[in-house]
N, CA, C and O atoms as CSV, one atom per row, in Angstrom:
chain,resi,resn,atom,element,x,y,z
A,1,MET,N,N,-20.863,4.672,8.991
A,1,MET,CA,C,-19.887,3.929,9.766
A,1,MET,C,C,-18.544,3.947,9.025
A,1,MET,O,O,-18.488,3.704,7.820
A,2,ALA,N,N,-17.498,4.229,9.739
A,2,ALA,CA,C,-16.160,4.301,9.147
A,2,ALA,C,C,-15.743,2.942,8.581
A,2,ALA,O,O,-16.067,1.889,9.131
A,3,ASP,N,N,-15.024,3.002,7.480
A,3,ASP,CA,C,-14.585,1.790,6.792
A,3,ASP,C,C,-13.059,1.687,6.853
A,3,ASP,O,O,-12.350,2.541,6.321
A,4,ILE,N,N,-12.572,0.650,7.495
A,4,ILE,CA,C,-11.129,0.464,7.646
A,4,ILE,C,C,-10.423,0.404,6.289
A,4,ILE,O,O,-9.259,0.791,6.187
A,5,ALA,N,N,-11.097,-0.066,5.263
A,5,ALA,CA,C,-10.494,-0.155,3.926
A,5,ALA,C,C,-10.235,1.227,3.332
A,5,ALA,O,O,-9.413,1.377,2.428
A,6,ASN,N,N,-10.944,2.240,3.848
A,6,ASN,CA,C,-10.801,3.606,3.342
A,6,ASN,C,C,-10.096,4.531,4.327
A,6,ASN,O,O,-10.211,5.752,4.221
A,7,ARG,N,N,-9.368,3.960,5.283
A,7,ARG,CA,C,-8.683,4.773,6.287
A,7,ARG,C,C,-7.535,5.541,5.643
A,7,ARG,O,O,-6.907,5.072,4.694
A,8,TYR,N,N,-7.273,6.737,6.181
A,8,TYR,CA,C,-6.144,7.526,5.679
A,8,TYR,C,C,-4.840,6.887,6.099
A,8,TYR,O,O,-4.725,6.358,7.205
A,9,LYS,N,N,-3.860,6.937,5.220
A,9,LYS,CA,C,-2.563,6.305,5.483
A,9,LYS,C,C,-1.827,6.962,6.641
A,9,LYS,O,O,-0.959,6.334,7.248
A,10,GLU,N,N,-2.151,8.206,6.961
A,10,GLU,CA,C,-1.474,8.907,8.057
A,10,GLU,C,C,-1.858,8.383,9.439
A,10,GLU,O,O,-1.129,8.610,10.405
A,11,ASN,N,N,-2.990,7.688,9.550
A,11,ASN,CA,C,-3.388,7.133,10.839
A,11,ASN,C,C,-2.293,6.212,11.370
A,11,ASN,O,O,-1.782,5.364,10.639
A,12,VAL,N,N,-1.936,6.380,12.638
A,12,VAL,CA,C,-0.982,5.454,13.241
A,12,VAL,C,C,-1.685,4.117,13.480
A,12,VAL,O,O,-2.905,4.067,13.632
A,13,GLU,N,N,-0.917,3.055,13.512
A,13,GLU,CA,C,-1.481,1.728,13.750
A,13,GLU,C,C,-2.168,1.686,15.106
A,13,GLU,O,O,-1.698,2.275,16.078
A,14,GLY,N,N,-3.270,0.990,15.149
A,14,GLY,CA,C,-4.019,0.851,16.386
A,14,GLY,C,C,-5.502,0.774,16.103
A,14,GLY,O,O,-5.918,0.683,14.948
A,15,SER,N,N,-6.294,0.810,17.149
A,15,SER,CA,C,-7.724,0.566,16.988
A,15,SER,C,C,-8.495,1.743,16.383
A,15,SER,O,O,-9.432,1.525,15.616
A,16,TYR,N,N,-8.122,2.982,16.710
A,16,TYR,CA,C,-8.856,4.131,16.171
A,16,TYR,C,C,-8.269,4.572,14.834
A,16,TYR,O,O,-7.060,4.500,14.614
A,17,PHE,N,N,-9.161,5.033,13.940
A,17,PHE,CA,C,-8.731,5.526,12.631
A,17,PHE,C,C,-9.771,6.490,12.089
A,17,PHE,O,O,-10.906,6.528,12.566
A,18,VAL,N,N,-9.378,7.266,11.092
A,18,VAL,CA,C,-10.277,8.166,10.371
A,18,VAL,C,C,-10.257,7.731,8.915
A,18,VAL,O,O,-9.196,7.456,8.353
A,19,ASP,N,N,-11.456,7.669,8.298
A,19,ASP,CA,C,-11.508,7.267,6.893
A,19,ASP,C,C,-11.783,8.464,5.980
A,19,ASP,O,O,-11.863,9.604,6.436
A,20,ASN,N,N,-11.923,8.183,4.700
A,20,ASN,CA,C,-12.021,9.247,3.702
A,20,ASN,C,C,-13.363,9.974,3.665
A,20,ASN,O,O,-13.599,10.772,2.758
A,21,GLN,N,N,-14.232,9.720,4.614
A,21,GLN,CA,C,-15.490,10.465,4.711
A,21,GLN,C,C,-15.335,11.747,5.536
A,21,GLN,O,O,-16.273,12.538,5.631
A,22,CYS,N,N,-14.167,11.951,6.127
A,22,CYS,CA,C,-13.910,13.113,6.985
A,22,CYS,C,C,-14.177,14.417,6.223
A,22,CYS,O,O,-13.733,14.587,5.087
A,23,ILE,N,N,-14.915,15.339,6.873
A,23,ILE,CA,C,-15.215,16.637,6.270
A,23,ILE,C,C,-14.431,17.769,6.937
A,23,ILE,O,O,-14.720,18.943,6.706
A,24,ASP,N,N,-13.448,17.425,7.757
A,24,ASP,CA,C,-12.572,18.414,8.389
A,24,ASP,C,C,-13.346,19.399,9.263
A,24,ASP,O,O,-13.089,20.603,9.226
A,25,CYS,N,N,-14.292,18.885,10.047
A,25,CYS,CA,C,-15.136,19.752,10.878
A,25,CYS,C,C,-14.450,20.204,12.163
A,25,CYS,O,O,-14.909,21.153,12.798
A,26,ASP,N,N,-13.369,19.553,12.556
A,26,ASP,CA,C,-12.581,19.911,13.735
A,26,ASP,C,C,-13.115,19.339,15.051
A,26,ASP,O,O,-12.487,19.539,16.091
A,27,LEU,N,N,-14.240,18.644,15.042
A,27,LEU,CA,C,-14.807,18.136,16.286
A,27,LEU,C,C,-13.854,17.172,16.988
A,27,LEU,O,O,-13.657,17.277,18.199
A,28,CYS,N,N,-13.263,16.241,16.253
A,28,CYS,CA,C,-12.374,15.264,16.897
A,28,CYS,C,C,-11.127,15.934,17.453
A,28,CYS,O,O,-10.639,15.551,18.516
A,29,ARG,N,N,-10.610,16.924,16.749
A,29,ARG,CA,C,-9.410,17.625,17.220
A,29,ARG,C,C,-9.699,18.452,18.456
A,29,ARG,O,O,-8.822,18.629,19.301
A,30,GLU,N,N,-10.908,18.958,18.573
A,30,GLU,CA,C,-11.302,19.695,19.781
A,30,GLU,C,C,-11.577,18.753,20.940
A,30,GLU,O,O,-11.250,19.057,22.087
A,31,THR,N,N,-12.177,17.613,20.642
A,31,THR,CA,C,-12.559,16.652,21.684
A,31,THR,C,C,-11.363,15.865,22.215
A,31,THR,O,O,-11.235,15.649,23.420
A,32,ALA,N,N,-10.500,15.446,21.313
A,32,ALA,CA,C,-9.338,14.618,21.692
A,32,ALA,C,C,-8.075,15.154,21.018
A,32,ALA,O,O,-7.511,14.497,20.143
A,33,PRO,N,N,-7.632,16.350,21.423
A,33,PRO,CA,C,-6.479,16.969,20.755
A,33,PRO,C,C,-5.168,16.211,20.923
A,33,PRO,O,O,-4.234,16.418,20.148
A,34,ASP,N,N,-5.083,15.342,21.918
A,34,ASP,CA,C,-3.867,14.552,22.112
A,34,ASP,C,C,-3.783,13.373,21.157
A,34,ASP,O,O,-2.757,12.696,21.087
A,35,ASN,N,N,-4.879,13.122,20.408
A,35,ASN,CA,C,-4.927,11.938,19.563
A,35,ASN,C,C,-5.218,12.219,18.091
A,35,ASN,O,O,-4.802,11.459,17.216
A,36,PHE,N,N,-5.921,13.296,17.824
A,36,PHE,CA,C,-6.271,13.634,16.444
A,36,PHE,C,C,-5.558,14.914,16.018
A,36,PHE,O,O,-5.375,15.832,16.817
A,37,THR,N,N,-5.162,14.960,14.759
A,37,THR,CA,C,-4.562,16.162,14.195
A,37,THR,C,C,-5.071,16.321,12.770
A,37,THR,O,O,-5.834,15.490,12.277
A,38,ARG,N,N,-4.649,17.380,12.121
A,38,ARG,CA,C,-5.143,17.707,10.778
A,38,ARG,C,C,-4.042,17.562,9.740
A,38,ARG,O,O,-2.885,17.905,9.981
A,39,SER,N,N,-4.427,17.048,8.587
A,39,SER,CA,C,-3.546,17.053,7.428
A,39,SER,C,C,-3.809,18.364,6.704
A,39,SER,O,O,-4.857,18.532,6.080
A,40,ASP,N,N,-2.866,19.288,6.783
A,40,ASP,CA,C,-3.054,20.581,6.134
A,40,ASP,C,C,-3.111,20.436,4.620
A,40,ASP,O,O,-3.834,21.178,3.955
A,41,ASP,N,N,-2.364,19.498,4.074
A,41,ASP,CA,C,-2.368,19.292,2.629
A,41,ASP,C,C,-3.683,18.682,2.149
A,41,ASP,O,O,-4.211,19.069,1.107
A,42,GLY,N,N,-4.207,17.724,2.917
A,42,GLY,CA,C,-5.405,17.009,2.480
A,42,GLY,C,C,-6.709,17.588,2.983
A,42,GLY,O,O,-7.764,17.330,2.403
A,43,GLY,N,N,-6.655,18.375,4.065
A,43,GLY,CA,C,-7.878,18.945,4.617
A,43,GLY,C,C,-8.755,17.918,5.308
A,43,GLY,O,O,-9.965,17.879,5.082
A,44,TYR,N,N,-8.156,17.087,6.147
A,44,TYR,CA,C,-8.893,16.084,6.900
A,44,TYR,C,C,-8.129,15.788,8.187
A,44,TYR,O,O,-6.961,16.145,8.333
A,45,SER,N,N,-8.813,15.131,9.108
A,45,SER,CA,C,-8.198,14.725,10.368
A,45,SER,C,C,-7.734,13.280,10.277
A,45,SER,O,O,-8.182,12.514,9.425
A,46,TYR,N,N,-6.822,12.930,11.181
A,46,TYR,CA,C,-6.378,11.540,11.299
A,46,TYR,C,C,-5.857,11.326,12.712
A,46,TYR,O,O,-5.613,12.283,13.446
A,47,VAL,N,N,-5.690,10.065,13.084
A,47,VAL,CA,C,-5.186,9.698,14.409
A,47,VAL,C,C,-3.664,9.696,14.349
A,47,VAL,O,O,-3.063,8.909,13.617
A,48,TYR,N,N,-3.049,10.583,15.125
A,48,TYR,CA,C,-1.583,10.618,15.151
A,48,TYR,C,C,-1.028,9.933,16.389
A,48,TYR,O,O,0.174,9.680,16.475
A,49,LYS,N,N,-1.910,9.628,17.363
A,49,LYS,CA,C,-1.489,8.922,18.576
A,49,LYS,C,C,-2.688,8.142,19.102
A,49,LYS,O,O,-3.752,8.711,19.346
A,50,GLN,N,N,-2.509,6.857,19.270
A,50,GLN,CA,C,-3.585,6.043,19.839
A,50,GLN,C,C,-3.718,6.367,21.332
A,50,GLN,O,O,-2.738,6.753,21.970
A,51,PRO,N,N,-4.917,6.213,21.888
A,51,PRO,CA,C,-5.099,6.522,23.308
A,51,PRO,C,C,-4.188,5.678,24.195
A,51,PRO,O,O,-4.057,4.468,24.008
A,52,ALA,N,N,-3.559,6.347,25.166
A,52,ALA,CA,C,-2.623,5.675,26.067
A,52,ALA,C,C,-3.090,5.691,27.514
A,52,ALA,O,O,-2.376,5.238,28.408
A,53,SER,N,N,-4.297,6.216,27.746
A,53,SER,CA,C,-4.846,6.264,29.100
A,53,SER,C,C,-6.365,6.133,29.000
A,53,SER,O,O,-6.936,6.318,27.925
A,54,PRO,N,N,-7.011,5.816,30.109
A,54,PRO,CA,C,-8.477,5.743,30.096
A,54,PRO,C,C,-9.120,7.079,29.692
A,54,PRO,O,O,-10.148,7.090,29.014
A,55,ASP,N,N,-8.525,8.189,30.102
A,55,ASP,CA,C,-9.058,9.495,29.736
A,55,ASP,C,C,-8.968,9.725,28.232
A,55,ASP,O,O,-9.929,10.184,27.615
A,56,GLU,N,N,-7.823,9.409,27.640
A,56,GLU,CA,C,-7.672,9.556,26.195
A,56,GLU,C,C,-8.628,8.628,25.458
A,56,GLU,O,O,-9.214,9.023,24.450
A,57,ALA,N,N,-8.794,7.413,25.939
A,57,ALA,CA,C,-9.715,6.462,25.309
A,57,ALA,C,C,-11.147,6.992,25.356
A,57,ALA,O,O,-11.888,6.866,24.382
A,58,ALA,N,N,-11.533,7.578,26.476
A,58,ALA,CA,C,-12.878,8.141,26.609
A,58,ALA,C,C,-13.076,9.310,25.652
A,58,ALA,O,O,-14.149,9.462,25.067
A,59,ARG,N,N,-12.051,10.130,25.491
A,59,ARG,CA,C,-12.153,11.271,24.572
A,59,ARG,C,C,-12.231,10.798,23.116
A,59,ARG,O,O,-12.985,11.361,22.322
A,60,CYS,N,N,-11.465,9.783,22.768
A,60,CYS,CA,C,-11.531,9.241,21.406
A,60,CYS,C,C,-12.909,8.643,21.133
A,60,CYS,O,O,-13.466,8.818,20.049
A,61,LYS,N,N,-13.444,7.950,22.103
A,61,LYS,CA,C,-14.782,7.372,21.950
A,61,LYS,C,C,-15.810,8.483,21.784
A,61,LYS,O,O,-16.707,8.376,20.948
A,62,GLU,N,N,-15.688,9.542,22.567
A,62,GLU,CA,C,-16.600,10.677,22.457
A,62,GLU,C,C,-16.498,11.319,21.069
A,62,GLU,O,O,-17.515,11.666,20.467
A,63,ALA,N,N,-15.277,11.474,20.567
A,63,ALA,CA,C,-15.072,12.037,19.232
A,63,ALA,C,C,-15.712,11.137,18.175
A,63,ALA,O,O,-16.362,11.630,17.254
A,64,MET,N,N,-15.531,9.835,18.304
A,64,MET,CA,C,-16.100,8.892,17.347
A,64,MET,C,C,-17.628,8.981,17.357
A,64,MET,O,O,-18.260,9.029,16.301
A,65,GLU,N,N,-18.209,9.002,18.542
A,65,GLU,CA,C,-19.665,9.053,18.658
A,65,GLU,C,C,-20.232,10.386,18.186
A,65,GLU,O,O,-21.377,10.444,17.737
A,66,GLY,N,N,-19.446,11.462,18.282
A,66,GLY,CA,C,-19.920,12.779,17.875
A,66,GLY,C,C,-19.644,13.141,16.433
A,66,GLY,O,O,-20.152,14.150,15.943
A,67,CYS,N,N,-18.850,12.339,15.742
A,67,CYS,CA,C,-18.486,12.650,14.351
A,67,CYS,C,C,-19.751,12.729,13.493
A,67,CYS,O,O,-20.506,11.759,13.415
A,68,PRO,N,N,-19.988,13.872,12.851
A,68,PRO,CA,C,-21.242,14.044,12.095
A,68,PRO,C,C,-21.342,13.183,10.848
A,68,PRO,O,O,-22.446,12.974,10.345
A,69,VAL,N,N,-20.241,12.680,10.337
A,69,VAL,CA,C,-20.286,11.837,9.137
A,69,VAL,C,C,-19.797,10.410,9.414
A,69,VAL,O,O,-19.604,9.625,8.486
A,70,GLU,N,N,-19.601,10.086,10.677
A,70,GLU,CA,C,-19.167,8.743,11.094
A,70,GLU,C,C,-17.872,8.322,10.402
A,70,GLU,O,O,-17.744,7.187,9.941
A,71,ALA,N,N,-16.917,9.246,10.335
A,71,ALA,CA,C,-15.639,8.977,9.675
A,71,ALA,C,C,-14.606,8.376,10.616
A,71,ALA,O,O,-13.527,7.986,10.168
A,72,ILE,N,N,-14.904,8.291,11.902
A,72,ILE,CA,C,-13.972,7.729,12.880
A,72,ILE,C,C,-14.405,6.312,13.206
A,72,ILE,O,O,-15.570,6.055,13.510
A,73,GLY,N,N,-13.449,5.396,13.138
A,73,GLY,CA,C,-13.738,4.011,13.437
A,73,GLY,C,C,-12.884,3.493,14.566
A,73,GLY,O,O,-11.876,4.096,14.933
A,74,ASN,N,N,-13.298,2.372,15.110
A,74,ASN,CA,C,-12.572,1.715,16.190
A,74,ASN,C,C,-12.660,0.210,15.956
A,74,ASN,O,O,-13.742,-0.378,15.975
A,75,THR,N,N,-11.515,-0.388,15.740
A,75,THR,CA,C,-11.460,-1.828,15.559
A,75,THR,C,C,-10.791,-2.420,16.793
A,75,THR,O,O,-9.568,-2.368,16.918
A,76,PRO,N,N,-11.573,-2.976,17.696
A,76,PRO,CA,C,-11.001,-3.528,18.932
A,76,PRO,C,C,-9.877,-4.521,18.637
A,76,PRO,O,O,-9.949,-5.327,17.709
A,77,ALA,N,N,-8.845,-4.428,19.458
A,77,ALA,CA,C,-7.671,-5.301,19.279
A,77,ALA,C,C,-7.976,-6.726,19.664
A,77,ALA,O,O,-7.104,-7.590,19.575
């Protein structure tokens, strides 16, 4: 389970985040490309845009549920 205390600083403020367990597998970026991107320097993903529509929210949830190391978290507002 993702830990908010270990979230990457690049994550934009909001409910979804990626923590330091990310293995850079690309699943979240493929599932929700409008919300997740890659840190080329660090070799990990992070949330660059919080979901702004029901479709984006569904894709972020799908990415979170599919993350093989549970590095994506969601803290309801």
